[in-house]
C-alpha positions as CSV (number, residue, x, y, z in Angstrom):
1,M,195.5,-30.6,-168.0
2,A,197.3,-27.4,-166.9
3,G,195.3,-25.5,-169.6
4,Q,192.1,-26.8,-168.2
5,V,193.0,-25.8,-164.7
6,S,194.0,-22.3,-165.8
7,V,190.7,-21.9,-167.7
8,S,188.8,-23.2,-164.7
9,L,190.6,-20.8,-162.4
10,I,190.1,-17.9,-164.7
11,S,186.4,-18.8,-165.0
12,L,186.2,-19.1,-161.2
13,G,187.9,-15.8,-160.8
14,G,185.4,-14.2,-163.1
15,V,182.4,-15.7,-161.1
16,V,183.9,-14.5,-157.8
17,L,184.6,-10.9,-159.3
18,G,181.1,-10.8,-160.7
19,G,179.6,-11.9,-157.4
20,M,181.6,-9.3,-155.5
21,L,180.6,-6.5,-157.9
22,S,176.9,-7.6,-157.7
23,F,177.2,-7.6,-153.9
24,L,178.7,-4.1,-153.8
25,V,176.0,-2.7,-156.1
26,Q,173.2,-4.3,-154.1
27,F,174.8,-3.0,-150.9
28,A,175.2,0.5,-152.2
29,T,171.7,0.5,-153.5
30,Q,170.3,-0.8,-150.2
31,R,172.2,2.0,-148.2
32,S,170.9,4.6,-150.6
33,A,167.4,3.5,-150.2
34,E,167.8,3.4,-146.4
35,R,169.2,6.9,-146.4
36,A,166.4,8.1,-148.5
37,E,163.8,6.5,-146.2
38,L,165.5,8.1,-143.2
39,R,165.4,11.6,-144.8
40,R,161.7,11.1,-145.6
41,Q,161.0,10.0,-142.0
42,Q,162.9,13.0,-140.7
43,A,161.0,15.4,-143.0
44,E,157.7,13.9,-141.9
45,L,158.7,14.3,-138.2
46,S,159.8,17.8,-138.8
47,E,156.5,18.7,-140.5
48,A,154.5,17.1,-137.8
49,R,156.4,19.0,-135.1
50,R,155.9,22.2,-137.0
51,A,152.2,21.6,-137.3
52,E,152.0,20.8,-133.6
53,R,153.9,24.0,-132.7
54,F,151.6,26.0,-135.0
55,A,148.5,24.6,-133.3
56,L,149.9,25.4,-130.0
57,L,150.7,29.0,-131.0
58,E,147.1,29.3,-132.4
59,R,145.7,28.0,-129.1
60,F,147.8,30.4,-127.0
61,V,146.8,33.4,-129.2
62,E,143.2,32.4,-129.1
63,V,143.0,31.9,-125.4
64,G,145.0,35.1,-125.0
65,A,142.4,37.0,-126.9
66,E,139.6,35.5,-124.8
67,A,141.6,36.7,-121.7
68,E,141.9,40.2,-123.1
69,R,138.1,40.3,-123.7
70,A,137.6,39.2,-120.1
71,A,139.9,42.0,-119.0
72,F,138.0,44.5,-121.0
73,S,134.7,43.3,-119.5
74,R,136.1,43.3,-115.9
75,P,133.5,44.6,-113.5
76,P,134.6,48.0,-112.2
77,H,133.6,47.4,-108.6
78,G,134.8,43.9,-107.9
79,W,133.0,40.5,-108.0
80,D,132.3,37.6,-105.7
81,D,133.6,34.0,-106.2
82,T,130.3,32.9,-107.7
83,S,129.9,35.6,-110.2
84,A,129.6,34.6,-113.9
85,W,132.4,36.9,-114.9
86,K,134.8,35.4,-112.3
87,L,134.0,31.8,-113.1
88,A,134.3,32.3,-116.9
89,T,137.4,34.3,-116.5
90,Q,139.0,31.8,-114.1
91,D,138.4,29.1,-116.7
92,V,140.0,31.2,-119.5
93,M,143.0,32.1,-117.4
94,N,143.5,28.4,-116.5
95,R,143.5,27.5,-120.2
96,L,146.0,30.3,-120.9
97,W,148.2,29.1,-118.1
98,V,148.2,25.5,-119.6
99,A,148.9,26.9,-123.1
100,E,151.8,28.9,-121.7
101,R,153.3,25.9,-120.0
102,L,153.0,23.8,-123.2
103,I,154.9,26.6,-125.1
104,R,157.8,26.1,-122.6
105,I,157.8,22.4,-123.5
106,Q,157.6,22.9,-127.4
107,F,159.6,26.1,-128.0
108,P,163.0,27.4,-127.3
109,L,163.3,29.5,-124.1
110,P,163.2,32.9,-125.7
111,V,159.7,32.2,-127.1
112,H,158.5,30.9,-123.7
113,D,160.1,33.9,-122.0
114,A,158.1,36.2,-124.2
115,A,154.9,34.2,-123.8
116,R,155.5,34.3,-120.0
117,K,155.8,38.1,-119.8
118,Y,152.6,38.4,-121.9
119,F,150.8,36.0,-119.7
120,L,151.9,37.8,-116.4
121,D,150.9,41.2,-117.9
122,L,147.5,39.8,-119.0
123,N,147.0,38.0,-115.6
124,R,147.7,41.3,-113.8
125,T,145.3,43.1,-116.0
126,V,142.5,40.7,-115.6
127,W,142.6,40.3,-111.8
128,E,144.0,43.6,-110.7
129,G,143.0,46.0,-113.4
130,L,145.1,49.0,-114.5
131,P,145.6,52.4,-112.9
132,D,143.2,55.0,-114.2
133,G,144.3,56.5,-117.4
134,E,146.5,53.6,-118.5
135,S,145.5,52.0,-121.8
136,M,145.1,48.2,-121.6
137,R,146.0,47.9,-125.3
138,D,149.2,49.9,-124.8
139,Y,150.1,48.0,-121.6
140,L,149.7,44.6,-123.3
141,E,151.0,45.4,-126.8
142,D,154.7,45.3,-126.3
143,N,154.9,41.9,-124.7
144,R,152.2,40.5,-127.1
145,L,154.3,41.7,-130.1
146,A,157.5,40.4,-128.6
147,F,155.9,37.0,-128.2
148,L,154.6,37.0,-131.7
149,D,157.9,38.1,-133.2
150,A,159.8,35.4,-131.2
151,A,157.4,32.8,-132.3
152,R,157.6,33.9,-136.0
153,A,161.4,33.7,-135.8
154,V,161.3,30.1,-134.6
155,M,158.6,29.1,-137.0
156,G,160.5,30.6,-139.9
157,E,163.4,28.2,-139.3
């Protein structure tokens, strides 16, 4: 009888050991799958944020170019509040302002600061003009390039 008990206990021990090993393997496999899924989700989110940032940069640059064209076509002797140039330019500058604010939300402060300086220079150029002899391209170039360089540094991360 003692022999049968010891065989039964050894058999029971083998079942318990096998069950524990099976549980550990399943647990480790599940954890590994969960970690892989989390990494995939993080990569998807990161790519979606990058695409959103890129679209915002594209929007800011596009509207900035429209604003520069408006500055180049600025009437030399002023305008009234109902002139086609003023109405079209006001719309462009409003869209540029919104894009600049969105850059503040989506990007680190150095990128926003560069975008803000470019916006302020462009706003001044559009509404106030430049002193005679000053080149609009030269006036805007430094802050435009500083913004683009800051954006490239962040997007390259």
